Rosetta silent file (secondary structure, phi, psi, omega in degrees, C-alpha in Angstrom):
SEQUENCE: MSAYNGDMLRTLTALLCGGILLVAFAPGGAFWPEPAFAQVNFGGASALIISAAPAHPTPNSTVELTAESPLLDLADSDIEWSVNGKSAGSGETIRVQLGPLGQETDVSVSVSGTSGSDSAQISLVPSSIDLLWEADSYVPPFYLGRALPGSGSMIRLFAIPHMVQAGSEIAPSGLQYTWKLNGATLKAQSGIGESSIVVPAAILYGSDTIIVDVVAPSNGLSAEASISIRTGDPYLALYDDSPLFGIMYHQSLSGESNADESETSFAAVPYFAEVSTPNDQSLAYAWTVNGSSVNADPKDPSEITIDAQSQGVAQIGLSLSNPSDPFFSAQGSWQVAFSANAADGGTSVFH
SCORE:     score description
SCORE:     0.000 S_00000001
   1 L     0.000  131.695  178.639    0.030   -0.033    0.007 S_00000001
   2 L   -71.844  144.997  179.687    1.385    3.450   -0.854 S_00000001
   3 L   -93.095  147.849  176.330    1.938    5.899    1.995 S_00000001
   4 L  -120.437  165.143  175.622    0.453    9.336    2.008 S_00000001
   5 L   -66.355  153.417 -175.095    1.251   12.477    3.945 S_00000001
   6 L   -55.338  -30.597 -179.506   -0.239   12.799    7.425 S_00000001
   7 L   -84.288   -1.842 -177.379   -2.631   15.550    6.378 S_00000001
   8 L  -106.989  137.112  175.006   -4.018   13.472    3.489 S_00000001
   9 L   -64.093  139.565  171.429   -6.646   10.800    3.870 S_00000001
  10 E  -104.496  128.366 -175.885   -5.562    7.379    3.025 S_00000001
  11 E  -108.292  128.002  173.392   -8.262    5.434    1.188 S_00000001
  12 E  -112.823  122.400  179.214   -8.563    1.746    1.083 S_00000001
  13 E  -110.091  121.593 -174.994  -10.840    0.190   -1.489 S_00000001
  14 E  -112.833  131.886  174.220  -11.605   -3.457   -0.789 S_00000001
  15 E   -92.330  119.418  179.457  -13.356   -5.685   -3.345 S_00000001
  16 E  -116.341   88.796  176.040  -15.685   -8.252   -1.727 S_00000001
  17 L    46.119   47.539  176.775  -16.819  -10.645   -4.419 S_00000001
  18 L    97.194  -18.500  175.159  -18.272   -7.985   -6.580 S_00000001
  19 E   -86.707  160.204 -177.603  -19.440   -5.744   -3.616 S_00000001
  20 E  -122.091  126.508  175.756  -17.693   -2.468   -2.845 S_00000001
  21 E  -125.703  120.640 -175.529  -16.743   -1.326    0.606 S_00000001
  22 E  -102.786  126.848  179.609  -15.148    2.138    1.047 S_00000001
  23 E  -125.130  122.814  176.643  -13.162    2.740    4.280 S_00000001
  24 E   -99.960  128.479  175.706  -11.504    6.117    4.978 S_00000001
  25 E  -104.377  132.211 -179.410   -8.557    6.268    7.349 S_00000001
  26 L   -97.126  161.763  175.910   -7.875    9.435    9.166 S_00000001
  27 H   -55.183  146.488  177.537   -4.495   10.634   10.525 S_00000001
  28 H    88.199   -1.307  177.025   -3.487    8.956   13.766 S_00000001
  29 H    96.799  -14.568  175.543   -5.061    5.630   12.865 S_00000001
  30 L   -64.029  151.382  179.862   -8.739    6.479   13.549 S_00000001
  31 E  -148.312  154.691  172.734  -11.196    5.420   10.838 S_00000001
  32 E  -139.651  150.728  179.658  -14.849    5.733    9.938 S_00000001
  33 E   -79.987  142.162  168.865  -16.870    4.098    7.154 S_00000001
  34 L   -93.945  134.255  178.880  -17.906    6.086    4.146 S_00000001
  35 L   -55.255  131.204  178.478  -21.323    5.010    2.786 S_00000001
  36 L  -119.500  101.130 -176.924  -21.054    2.670   -0.159 S_00000001
  37 L   -87.103   82.430 -177.449  -24.367    2.544   -2.063 S_00000001
  38 L  -140.788  161.408  178.684  -23.745   -0.497   -4.179 S_00000001
  39 E   -77.313  133.608 -173.196  -25.292   -3.836   -4.989 S_00000001
  40 L  -108.756  120.067  177.172  -23.796   -6.517   -2.720 S_00000001
  41 E  -130.393  150.295  174.889  -23.314  -10.005   -4.167 S_00000001
  42 E  -125.269  119.911 -177.192  -21.383  -13.018   -3.023 S_00000001
  43 L    57.032   28.231  178.279  -20.156  -15.407   -5.648 S_00000001
  44 L    85.352   -3.906 -178.780  -22.656  -13.935   -8.076 S_00000001
  45 E   -94.195  149.889 -174.289  -25.627  -14.869   -5.843 S_00000001
  46 E   -76.144  150.405  174.586  -27.961  -12.141   -4.711 S_00000001
  47 L   -87.363    4.749 -178.299  -27.783  -11.057   -1.067 S_00000001
  48 L  -123.693  128.513 -178.786  -31.557  -10.750   -1.088 S_00000001
  49 E  -129.115  161.683  173.542  -33.984  -13.747   -1.135 S_00000001
  50 E  -119.654  121.268  175.479  -37.723  -14.221   -0.940 S_00000001
  51 E   -97.251  144.208  179.953  -39.148  -16.896    1.308 S_00000001
  52 E  -119.675  137.294  174.551  -42.646  -18.262    0.794 S_00000001
  53 E  -133.538  116.171    2.225  -44.976  -19.725    3.362 S_00000001
  54 L   -72.249  155.808  178.461  -46.241  -22.322    2.525 S_00000001
  55 L   -67.786  -26.343  179.173  -43.272  -23.358    0.434 S_00000001
  56 L  -120.234   80.341 -177.484  -45.552  -25.464   -1.871 S_00000001
  57 L   -68.909  148.637  178.223  -48.664  -23.270   -2.464 S_00000001
  58 L  -102.352  166.973 -179.809  -51.840  -24.849   -3.703 S_00000001
  59 L   -59.428  141.423  178.912  -54.337  -23.393   -6.189 S_00000001
  60 L    55.750   27.482  174.577  -56.275  -20.270   -5.111 S_00000001
  61 L   -91.432  167.611  169.280  -54.263  -20.120   -1.824 S_00000001
  62 E  -102.410  129.133  179.187  -52.761  -17.166   -0.083 S_00000001
  63 E  -115.829  134.945  178.403  -49.021  -17.041    0.217 S_00000001
  64 E   -99.096  121.423  178.583  -46.997  -14.969    2.648 S_00000001
  65 E  -102.050  137.884 -177.522  -43.790  -13.633    1.085 S_00000001
  66 E  -131.087  128.758  175.734  -40.902  -12.342    3.133 S_00000001
  67 E   -82.319  133.313 -178.552  -37.795  -10.453    2.012 S_00000001
  68 E  -136.762  148.406 -179.788  -34.726  -11.742    3.795 S_00000001
  69 L  -159.638  131.983  177.621  -30.934  -10.840    3.670 S_00000001
  70 L   -83.630   -4.687 -174.502  -27.968  -11.721    5.747 S_00000001
  71 L  -116.245  -38.652 -172.503  -26.142   -8.565    4.572 S_00000001
  72 L   -87.704  142.794  177.934  -28.620   -5.793    4.047 S_00000001
  73 L   -88.218   87.030 -173.508  -30.228   -3.927    6.908 S_00000001
  74 H   -66.014  -28.658 -173.590  -33.882   -4.351    5.814 S_00000001
  75 H   -71.897  -16.436 -179.199  -35.278   -2.590    8.898 S_00000001
  76 H  -118.036   30.105 -179.545  -33.485    0.647    7.703 S_00000001
  77 E  -127.071  159.642  170.935  -34.249    0.178    4.026 S_00000001
  78 E   -86.870  121.579 -177.950  -37.036    1.029    1.583 S_00000001
  79 E  -113.308  118.724  178.217  -38.707   -2.216    0.451 S_00000001
  80 E  -125.001  135.438 -177.705  -41.069   -2.244   -2.548 S_00000001
  81 E  -114.096  150.778  170.427  -42.982   -5.168   -3.987 S_00000001
  82 E  -138.714  143.802 -177.885  -44.628   -5.752   -7.319 S_00000001
  83 E  -120.721  119.359 -177.870  -46.904   -8.611   -8.452 S_00000001
  84 L    51.189   42.270  178.199  -47.140   -9.262  -12.184 S_00000001
  85 L    80.494    0.950 -179.511  -45.628   -5.904  -12.889 S_00000001
  86 E  -112.846  143.350 -179.805  -47.978   -3.916  -10.613 S_00000001
  87 E   -60.828  134.909 -173.996  -47.082   -2.287   -7.354 S_00000001
  88 E  -127.641    9.678  176.171  -48.188   -4.564   -4.452 S_00000001
  89 E   121.909  178.606 -179.735  -47.052   -2.740   -1.338 S_00000001
  90 E  -129.332  177.013  177.134  -44.051   -2.156    0.848 S_00000001
  91 L   100.040  173.656 -173.335  -42.364   -3.620    3.951 S_00000001
  92 L   -72.417  -23.986 -174.033  -40.562   -6.865    4.606 S_00000001
  93 E  -135.035  143.059  173.388  -43.643   -9.115    4.176 S_00000001
  94 E  -138.770  163.525  178.105  -46.660   -9.162    1.874 S_00000001
  95 E  -118.650  135.681 -172.479  -49.472  -11.625    1.179 S_00000001
  96 E  -124.533  127.142  178.137  -50.263  -12.695   -2.382 S_00000001
  97 E   -86.466  125.720  177.408  -53.458  -14.404   -3.593 S_00000001
  98 L   -92.533  166.733 -177.669  -52.636  -17.076   -6.227 S_00000001
  99 L   -95.935 -157.026 -177.692  -54.752  -18.179   -9.108 S_00000001
 100 L   -73.421  177.921 -177.942  -55.934  -21.598  -10.296 S_00000001
 101 L   -52.568  124.250  173.775  -53.790  -24.655  -10.962 S_00000001
 102 L    84.404   -2.099 -177.240  -50.763  -23.918  -13.163 S_00000001
 103 L   -83.210  122.649 -170.585  -51.364  -20.094  -13.330 S_00000001
 104 L   -84.251  137.524  171.531  -47.991  -18.365  -12.861 S_00000001
 105 E  -124.345  121.039 -178.415  -47.692  -15.313  -10.521 S_00000001
 106 E   -96.629  129.358  178.343  -44.478  -13.244  -10.806 S_00000001
 107 E  -128.018  135.912  175.038  -43.329  -11.340   -7.746 S_00000001
 108 E  -132.802  157.445  177.742  -40.364   -9.070   -7.387 S_00000001
 109 E  -138.907  140.938  179.845  -38.935   -7.024   -4.510 S_00000001
 110 E  -130.093  140.554 -177.100  -36.414   -4.212   -4.465 S_00000001
 111 E  -121.943  132.978  172.218  -34.483   -2.939   -1.466 S_00000001
 112 E  -141.140  139.413  177.623  -32.552    0.337   -1.154 S_00000001
 113 E  -175.882 -173.305 -178.479  -30.848    1.875    1.860 S_00000001
 114 L   -66.935  -25.439 -178.303  -27.627    2.934    3.427 S_00000001
 115 L   -83.387  -10.225 -179.993  -26.477   -0.731    3.734 S_00000001
 116 E   137.340 -179.861 -179.739  -26.940   -1.302    0.020 S_00000001
 117 E  -137.018  151.015  179.927  -29.468   -2.130   -2.625 S_00000001
 118 E  -163.522  172.243  174.105  -30.645   -5.333   -4.305 S_00000001
 119 E  -145.535  161.034  175.458  -33.602   -6.967   -5.905 S_00000001
 120 E  -150.733  156.232 -179.794  -35.011  -10.491   -6.166 S_00000001
 121 E  -132.786  155.969  174.524  -37.724  -12.273   -8.080 S_00000001
 122 E  -148.797  143.054  175.421  -39.780  -15.322   -7.604 S_00000001
 123 E  -114.107  126.211 -176.046  -42.358  -17.128   -9.727 S_00000001
 124 E  -106.009  120.761  176.449  -45.199  -18.932   -8.023 S_00000001
 125 L  -126.294  105.415 -177.809  -47.004  -21.702   -9.856 S_00000001
 126 L   -62.195  136.410  177.407  -49.626  -23.528   -7.753 S_00000001
 127 L  -136.195  173.949 -178.646  -49.653  -27.257   -7.862 S_00000001
 128 E  -153.198  163.674 -179.725  -51.416  -29.914   -5.802 S_00000001
 129 E  -140.019  128.092  166.642  -51.242  -33.621   -4.831 S_00000001
 130 E   -88.705  115.190 -179.230  -54.108  -35.938   -3.973 S_00000001
 131 E  -104.720  109.422  179.707  -52.740  -38.352   -1.383 S_00000001
 132 E  -107.735  152.830 -179.905  -54.841  -41.448   -1.066 S_00000001
 133 E  -157.632  159.247  176.492  -54.321  -44.430    1.198 S_00000001
 134 E  -159.314  153.468  177.243  -55.856  -47.666    2.431 S_00000001
 135 E   -98.952  168.715  179.526  -54.863  -50.558    4.648 S_00000001
 136 L   -93.323   16.879 -177.668  -54.930  -54.232    3.708 S_00000001
 137 L   -72.834  168.469 -175.624  -57.209  -55.022    6.699 S_00000001
 138 L   -78.419  136.874  168.016  -60.512  -56.900    6.373 S_00000001
 139 L  -139.500  148.816 -178.565  -63.764  -55.217    5.296 S_00000001
 140 L   -73.702  166.809  176.090  -66.911  -57.134    4.217 S_00000001
 141 L   -53.886  143.534  175.771  -68.239  -57.365    0.653 S_00000001
 142 L    68.357    9.806  177.914  -69.706  -54.170   -0.823 S_00000001
 143 L   -67.959  126.446 -175.221  -68.130  -51.978    1.933 S_00000001
 144 L   -91.537  -10.909 -174.842  -67.884  -48.485    0.503 S_00000001
 145 L   -86.458 -170.403  179.755  -65.536  -47.010    3.131 S_00000001
 146 L   -94.611  136.553  176.120  -61.788  -47.064    3.520 S_00000001
 147 L   -74.208  116.545 -174.927  -60.052  -50.085    5.126 S_00000001
 148 L   -91.787  153.852 -178.518  -58.385  -48.602    8.283 S_00000001
 149 L   -76.460  139.208  171.183  -55.109  -49.937    9.747 S_00000001
 150 L  -123.179 -170.908  179.990  -55.098  -52.270   12.698 S_00000001
 151 L   -60.205  127.173  178.749  -52.309  -54.164   14.451 S_00000001
 152 L    81.872    4.124 -175.904  -50.027  -55.791   11.828 S_00000001
 153 L   -78.191  156.855  169.864  -51.664  -54.050    8.857 S_00000001
 154 E  -109.249  148.338 -175.182  -49.776  -52.769    5.818 S_00000001
 155 E  -121.221  129.699  176.913  -50.766  -49.415    4.294 S_00000001
 156 E  -109.351  130.968 -178.351  -50.592  -48.560    0.582 S_00000001
 157 E  -117.757  142.204 -178.164  -50.399  -44.857   -0.336 S_00000001
 158 E  -127.921  126.475  176.679  -51.041  -43.337   -3.787 S_00000001
 159 E  -103.398  125.933  179.781  -49.921  -39.856   -4.854 S_00000001
 160 E  -117.801   92.125 -176.831  -51.886  -38.220   -7.690 S_00000001
 161 E   -79.779  149.921  178.381  -50.002  -34.954   -8.579 S_00000001
 162 E  -126.758  103.079 -178.057  -51.512  -32.110  -10.569 S_00000001
 163 L  -135.484  130.941 -169.694  -48.709  -30.030  -12.094 S_00000001
 164 E  -112.456  128.640  172.738  -49.190  -27.912  -15.254 S_00000001
 165 E  -131.007  128.668  179.030  -46.670  -27.145  -17.956 S_00000001
 166 L    52.826   39.368  173.523  -47.639  -25.246  -21.156 S_00000001
 167 L    84.671   -4.948  179.322  -51.274  -25.500  -20.334 S_00000001
 168 E  -125.038  149.328  178.717  -51.280  -29.314  -19.781 S_00000001
 169 E   -68.440  137.957  179.983  -50.828  -31.519  -16.770 S_00000001
 170 L   -78.000  138.081  179.706  -47.478  -33.289  -16.617 S_00000001
 171 L   -62.356  130.755 -175.898  -47.756  -37.044  -16.865 S_00000001
 172 H   -59.728  -28.141 -176.472  -47.295  -38.561  -13.318 S_00000001
 173 H   -69.627  -16.031 -179.780  -44.901  -41.178  -14.670 S_00000001
 174 H  -102.174   15.144 -179.916  -42.282  -38.553  -15.518 S_00000001
 175 L  -102.033  154.346 -179.683  -42.148  -36.908  -12.083 S_00000001
 176 E   -92.572  123.320 -178.653  -39.699  -37.380   -9.265 S_00000001
 177 E  -114.932  131.594  174.743  -41.215  -38.676   -6.047 S_00000001
 178 E  -121.729  115.962 -176.819  -39.513  -38.572   -2.651 S_00000001
 179 E  -104.898  141.891 -179.695  -41.341  -40.345    0.154 S_00000001
 180 E  -133.087  137.603  177.324  -40.630  -39.851    3.798 S_00000001
 181 E  -113.777  112.595  178.145  -41.838  -41.755    6.862 S_00000001
 182 L    53.696   35.005  179.743  -41.660  -39.756   10.093 S_00000001
 183 L    94.157  -16.953 -178.344  -38.885  -37.606    8.513 S_00000001
 184 E   -90.452  131.948 -179.137  -36.839  -40.478    7.205 S_00000001
 185 E   -76.266  128.734  178.330  -36.527  -40.786    3.423 S_00000001
 186 L   -87.358   82.534 -176.455  -37.682  -44.021    1.965 S_00000001
 187 H   -57.404  -43.280 -176.242  -34.903  -44.312   -0.668 S_00000001
 188 H   -65.485  -27.159 -177.253  -35.903  -47.700   -1.951 S_00000001
 189 H  -107.457    9.516  177.005  -39.399  -46.536   -2.751 S_00000001
 190 L  -104.627  160.017  175.972  -38.580  -43.023   -4.120 S_00000001
 191 E   142.807 -176.299  179.949  -37.631  -42.094   -7.647 S_00000001
 192 E   -63.040  127.655  174.654  -39.032  -41.280  -11.095 S_00000001
 193 L    81.027   -5.804 -177.070  -42.573  -42.538  -11.465 S_00000001
 194 L   -77.913   74.086 -171.182  -42.707  -43.968   -7.904 S_00000001
 195 L   -89.957    3.788  178.231  -46.197  -42.641   -7.188 S_00000001
 196 E  -144.109  151.588  177.701  -47.161  -45.356   -4.665 S_00000001
 197 E  -140.742  165.093  173.346  -45.580  -46.979   -1.645 S_00000001
 198 E  -126.370  125.064  178.138  -46.355  -49.678    0.946 S_00000001
 199 E  -127.914  155.539  174.567  -45.515  -49.130    4.662 S_00000001
 200 E   -74.794  148.811  177.712  -46.321  -51.026    7.883 S_00000001
 201 L   -72.615  158.255  176.920  -48.896  -49.450   10.071 S_00000001
 202 L   -65.400  157.143  174.973  -47.711  -47.852   13.351 S_00000001
 203 L   -55.193  150.658 -169.924  -47.736  -49.797   16.555 S_00000001
 204 L   -50.095  131.901 -179.399  -51.163  -49.920   18.066 S_00000001
 205 L    77.211   -1.201  178.837  -52.533  -46.501   19.145 S_00000001
 206 L   -95.815  179.033  178.484  -49.550  -44.825   17.500 S_00000001
 207 E  -143.416  150.009  177.250  -49.488  -42.745   14.336 S_00000001
 208 E  -121.104  145.125  173.275  -47.070  -42.216   11.448 S_00000001
 209 E  -105.603  120.914 -179.482  -46.607  -39.139    9.260 S_00000001
 210 E  -111.807  135.283  179.395  -45.954  -39.746    5.621 S_00000001
 211 E  -124.366  139.177  170.419  -44.752  -36.931    3.324 S_00000001
 212 E  -126.516  130.788  176.674  -44.337  -37.056   -0.461 S_00000001
 213 E  -113.164  127.251 -178.984  -42.404  -34.405   -2.338 S_00000001
 214 E  -119.309  128.647  178.288  -42.915  -34.288   -6.138 S_00000001
 215 E  -126.454  138.836  175.783  -40.713  -32.465   -8.560 S_00000001
 216 L   -88.130  112.288  179.230  -41.017  -32.027  -12.370 S_00000001
 217 L   -61.246  -27.505 -174.623  -37.465  -32.530  -13.722 S_00000001
 218 L   -71.732  -32.840 -176.156  -38.371  -30.639  -16.902 S_00000001
 219 L  -136.877    2.107 -179.572  -39.166  -27.264  -15.239 S_00000001
 220 L    78.802    2.234  176.722  -38.507  -27.528  -11.464 S_00000001
 221 L   -58.822  145.630 -177.384  -42.072  -27.338  -10.480 S_00000001
 222 E  -145.003  156.276  175.919  -42.648  -28.954   -7.034 S_00000001
 223 E  -148.817  160.538 -179.525  -45.485  -29.925   -4.749 S_00000001
 224 E  -146.361  145.127  176.615  -45.842  -31.597   -1.327 S_00000001
 225 E  -141.527  151.787 -179.179  -48.488  -33.461    0.547 S_00000001
 226 E  -147.986  153.518  179.496  -48.492  -35.068    3.968 S_00000001
 227 E  -152.944  148.270  174.883  -50.873  -37.157    6.100 S_00000001
 228 E  -110.512  130.664 -178.720  -50.827  -38.689    9.594 S_00000001
 229 E  -121.882  124.008 -178.807  -52.329  -42.194    9.872 S_00000001
 230 E   -98.696  142.965  176.373  -53.274  -43.668   13.252 S_00000001
 231 L   -95.828  134.541 -176.645  -53.493  -47.388   14.087 S_00000001
 232 L  -136.963 -172.866  177.424  -56.447  -48.469   16.153 S_00000001
 233 L   -81.072  154.929  174.537  -58.375  -51.507   17.286 S_00000001
 234 L   -62.087  162.615  177.126  -60.593  -53.604   15.012 S_00000001
 235 E  -119.692  128.911  178.631  -64.309  -52.841   15.169 S_00000001
 236 E  -100.109  132.412 -179.483  -66.839  -55.536   15.695 S_00000001
 237 E  -121.209  140.873  178.012  -70.234  -55.435   14.027 S_00000001
 238 E  -115.955  137.405 -177.743  -73.030  -58.037   14.397 S_00000001
 239 E  -128.861  149.864  172.868  -75.408  -58.819   11.555 S_00000001
 240 E   -71.142  130.242  176.424  -78.536  -60.948   11.129 S_00000001
 241 E  -106.475   97.730 -174.430  -77.659  -64.072    9.084 S_00000001
 242 E   -77.068  139.899  176.886  -80.853  -64.811    7.152 S_00000001
 243 L   -73.189  -13.745  177.271  -81.376  -68.365    5.856 S_00000001
 244 L   -98.781  -38.651 -175.215  -82.825  -66.948    2.696 S_00000001
 245 L  -110.658   -7.375 -176.709  -80.653  -63.879    1.990 S_00000001
 246 E    82.220 -157.169 -175.827  -77.473  -64.593    3.892 S_00000001
 247 E   -70.767  129.440 -176.975  -75.683  -61.978    6.042 S_00000001
 248 E   -89.082   77.949 -176.077  -77.630  -58.750    5.982 S_00000001
 249 E   -61.964  -23.518 -172.426  -74.641  -56.423    5.528 S_00000001
 250 E   -67.261  -19.883 -173.201  -76.887  -53.437    4.820 S_00000001
 251 E  -150.809  108.972  175.106  -77.899  -53.064    8.503 S_00000001
 252 E   -80.403  157.878  178.141  -75.909  -54.036   11.587 S_00000001
 253 L   -73.266  139.300  177.930  -77.502  -54.640   14.930 S_00000001
 254 L   -89.179 -169.884  179.014  -77.570  -51.688   17.232 S_00000001
 255 L   -59.713  -35.031  178.715  -77.245  -51.907   21.016 S_00000001
 256 E  -129.250  120.924 -179.679  -80.882  -53.054   21.257 S_00000001
 257 E  -133.806  169.541 -177.689  -82.515  -55.041   18.474 S_00000001
 258 E  -118.194  148.226  175.057  -85.597  -57.272   17.933 S_00000001
 259 E  -125.124  125.574 -176.631  -85.706  -60.813   16.485 S_00000001
 260 L   -87.634  -18.613 -176.334  -88.936  -62.075   14.947 S_00000001
 261 L  -102.394  143.185  177.131  -87.853  -65.733   14.680 S_00000001
 262 L   -63.676  -35.172  177.624  -87.467  -68.086   17.618 S_00000001
 263 E  -116.806  118.397 -176.441  -84.195  -69.365   16.135 S_00000001
 264 E  -134.133  139.595  176.607  -81.910  -66.671   14.721 S_00000001
 265 E  -108.177  145.087  177.375  -78.326  -66.808   13.590 S_00000001
 266 E  -126.368  147.517  178.310  -75.970  -63.842   13.859 S_00000001
 267 E  -119.899  128.902  176.526  -72.659  -63.164   12.148 S_00000001
 268 E   -95.212  140.222  176.965  -69.839  -61.034   13.588 S_00000001
 269 E  -120.549  118.438 -177.390  -67.613  -59.082   11.245 S_00000001
 270 E   -87.259   79.512 -179.902  -64.204  -57.992   12.532 S_00000001
 271 E   -54.597  131.778  170.101  -63.706  -54.709   10.597 S_00000001
 272 L    69.332   22.114  172.202  -60.035  -53.780   10.004 S_00000001
 273 L   -82.935  150.490  179.658  -58.532  -57.015   11.431 S_00000001
 274 L   -83.728   68.567  179.973  -55.449  -58.231    9.614 S_00000001
 275 L  -140.759  167.067  178.278  -57.205  -61.270    8.200 S_00000001
 276 L   -99.098  -15.962 -178.428  -58.682  -62.339    4.816 S_00000001
 277 L  -156.206  150.406  178.944  -61.961  -63.731    6.248 S_00000001
 278 L   -60.441  -23.640 -179.385  -63.787  -63.456    9.570 S_00000001
 279 L   -95.866   25.935  174.797  -63.241  -67.228   10.169 S_00000001
 280 L   -55.860  132.293 -175.844  -59.453  -66.890    9.897 S_00000001
 281 L   -64.359  -17.442 -179.666  -57.833  -69.497   12.078 S_00000001
 282 L   -72.544  -16.821 -174.467  -55.636  -66.842   13.657 S_00000001
 283 L   -92.648  146.429  179.335  -58.726  -65.322   15.457 S_00000001
 284 E  -124.064  108.610 -179.923  -60.125  -66.677   18.732 S_00000001
 285 E   -90.681  132.887  176.923  -63.870  -65.999   19.290 S_00000001
 286 E  -121.734  102.001 -174.733  -65.229  -66.045   22.830 S_00000001
 287 E   -98.652  148.756  171.210  -69.080  -65.784   22.787 S_00000001
 288 E  -137.428  149.272  173.600  -71.364  -65.296   25.784 S_00000001
 289 E  -133.004  119.626 -175.681  -75.148  -65.182   26.045 S_00000001
 290 L    51.525   41.147  172.549  -76.574  -63.582   29.226 S_00000001
 291 L    86.031   -6.302 -179.817  -73.154  -64.002   30.827 S_00000001
 292 E  -100.948  137.355  178.891  -72.759  -67.723   30.061 S_00000001
 293 E   -66.467  142.637  177.745  -70.084  -68.943   27.689 S_00000001
 294 E  -127.114  129.948 -176.637  -71.168  -70.430   24.414 S_00000001
 295 L   -71.425  140.105  179.335  -68.802  -72.572   22.369 S_00000001
 296 L   -80.860  146.708  174.937  -68.005  -71.271   18.946 S_00000001
 297 L   -68.318  123.165 -178.562  -68.651  -73.414   15.909 S_00000001
 298 L   -57.962  -31.677  178.987  -65.254  -74.692   14.764 S_00000001
 299 L   -78.688  -37.783  179.678  -66.245  -74.288   11.117 S_00000001
 300 L  -131.753   67.479 -176.689  -67.838  -70.908   11.484 S_00000001
 301 L   -60.266  -21.307 -178.296  -66.542  -69.351   14.750 S_00000001
 302 L   -80.565   -2.409 -178.687  -67.728  -65.874   13.618 S_00000001
 303 E  -120.734  147.699  175.088  -71.463  -66.986   13.785 S_00000001
 304 E  -135.447  144.883  178.528  -73.756  -67.859   16.610 S_00000001
 305 E  -117.820  129.002 -179.842  -77.300  -69.285   16.638 S_00000001
 306 E  -115.190  131.045 -179.011  -79.765  -68.542   19.408 S_00000001
 307 E  -111.848  106.315 -175.286  -82.859  -70.731   19.916 S_00000001
 308 E   -88.131  123.326  177.491  -85.365  -68.807   22.012 S_00000001
 309 L   -84.737  -17.902  177.599  -87.787  -71.105   23.928 S_00000001
 310 L  -158.724  176.121  177.217  -89.977  -68.187   25.058 S_00000001
 311 L   -59.254  138.707  177.421  -90.227  -64.435   24.976 S_00000001
 312 E   172.783 -178.970  178.897  -87.133  -62.827   26.455 S_00000001
 313 E  -119.254  132.728  179.079  -83.990  -60.816   25.957 S_00000001
 314 E  -110.103  126.439  176.763  -80.619  -62.181   25.057 S_00000001
 315 E   -96.898  108.591 -177.554  -77.466  -60.216   25.945 S_00000001
 316 E   -93.917  127.756  176.112  -74.882  -61.286   23.348 S_00000001
 317 E  -123.198  149.286  178.370  -71.186  -60.668   24.110 S_00000001
 318 E  -147.396  132.537  172.918  -68.099  -61.312   22.021 S_00000001
 319 E  -120.261  129.301 -174.785  -64.437  -60.993   22.739 S_00000001
 320 E  -122.367  131.328  178.368  -62.031  -61.378   19.881 S_00000001
 321 E  -141.166  175.549  179.395  -58.294  -61.946   20.177 S_00000001
 322 L  -136.178  105.149 -176.970  -55.323  -63.262   18.243 S_00000001
 323 L   -52.726  -30.096 -178.926  -53.047  -65.515   20.290 S_00000001
 324 L   -88.542   -2.306 -178.412  -50.057  -64.632   18.077 S_00000001
 325 L  -136.076  100.297 -178.701  -50.567  -60.848   18.308 S_00000001
 326 L   -63.339  -20.763 -174.630  -50.707  -59.419   21.912 S_00000001
 327 L   -85.296  -12.437 -175.656  -51.749  -55.934   20.448 S_00000001
 328 L   -86.982  130.194  179.966  -54.885  -57.335   18.881 S_00000001
 329 E  -166.270  139.073  173.608  -58.173  -57.036   20.781 S_00000001
 330 E  -152.256  143.812  177.733  -61.869  -56.293   20.099 S_00000001
 331 E  -134.528  155.394  177.753  -65.049  -56.549   22.107 S_00000001
 332 E  -155.698  151.685  175.320  -68.732  -56.094   21.378 S_00000001
 333 E  -145.157  135.684 -175.184  -72.093  -56.407   23.130 S_00000001
 334 E  -139.777  140.886  179.941  -75.603  -56.480   21.784 S_00000001
 335 E  -107.876  121.027 -179.822  -79.081  -56.890   23.333 S_00000001
 336 E  -119.574  125.790  179.560  -81.632  -58.799   21.240 S_00000001
 337 E   -95.219  121.347  179.966  -85.300  -59.051   22.213 S_00000001
 338 E   -97.848  142.534 -176.639  -87.138  -62.143   21.069 S_00000001
 339 L   -77.137 -179.892 -179.308  -90.919  -62.170   20.446 S_00000001
 340 L   -92.639   27.818  176.510  -93.428  -64.741   21.924 S_00000001
 341 L   -75.207  -17.604  179.399  -93.471  -66.767   18.703 S_00000001
 342 L   -75.493  155.755 -178.924  -91.528  -69.591   20.260 S_00000001
 343 L   -76.572  153.743  179.086  -93.284  -72.472   21.833 S_00000001
 344 L   -76.047  152.239  176.698  -93.530  -72.624   25.591 S_00000001
 345 L   130.450  159.875 -177.749  -91.477  -75.085   27.545 S_00000001
 346 L    87.930  155.552  179.511  -88.053  -75.716   28.899 S_00000001
 347 L   -98.950  -11.394  177.512  -86.273  -74.318   31.907 S_00000001
 348 L  -110.206  134.857  179.112  -83.736  -72.310   29.908 S_00000001
 349 L   -70.704  -41.245 -178.338  -84.818  -69.385   27.827 S_00000001
 350 E  -122.142  149.784 -179.680  -81.929  -69.646   25.376 S_00000001
 351 L  -134.058    0.000    0.000  -79.909  -72.533   23.985 S_00000001
């Protein structure tokens, strides 16, 4: 560095990766900064960024945009926003209403102040993902609901992304899918076109959070969806088993029901159990009628037949277990009133 006379200011100009910092040195070694009103960049990257919340906006949603900088003093700067070329307000944060699926919204922000000036831009293109799932647990024929996970169940998830490029939705097979289970990436089930996965259900009464990130390699569009799935007990339902029509799946017995026939059969359905049929050999049925144990039919343990010898009420109880699965448990209780159609006689009301 060249020396100057003591009465002359010595000026040091430092180049910081394209930014300019002017420092003036006074005689005697004291120094003070001279304002440098210049764009500050590091390695060619802007010192100003725009963060969006949520990071993956959906169609017709509102996004909060915030100007951030590790170098510029934004609190002491003028900050101006524009949306699609029109002035949209000032300050460090604004809220922007997005349009329908695939409609691009261009946002820019400019900052100027004593610490420097800079600008940044961001393009927001709303996308969405339909995240569907079901367990492989048991449900009866014609059941219209979703099979829920019980102890030992496996869960299949399907991602149906909606991402638009040039006015048309991008084919799901060409997208990059990244699946995460409770924050851990499922590398073996992630990749191009991997729109579905299979995971085990959480331990009983627990829940798992599954996240899928989808990116379009062609243009960088991205979307995200997440869901929490809880594991619960199976649900026991009891149905009238008609000799003419079979099991009356359209209407389960309530807590109190009536039976018009002296001899009536009932069938239990273990919704969401990890079995392929109610009579699966892994299940242990323990029936009671008015507090007394009734042996289950070895061939059809899920069914019970009650022969009413006179008018009365039968309190039917059922406890279902799986000896090989200590987490599996289900109970049910139903009260059935029989009419006086049965012939008189006998010391026991039910057999």
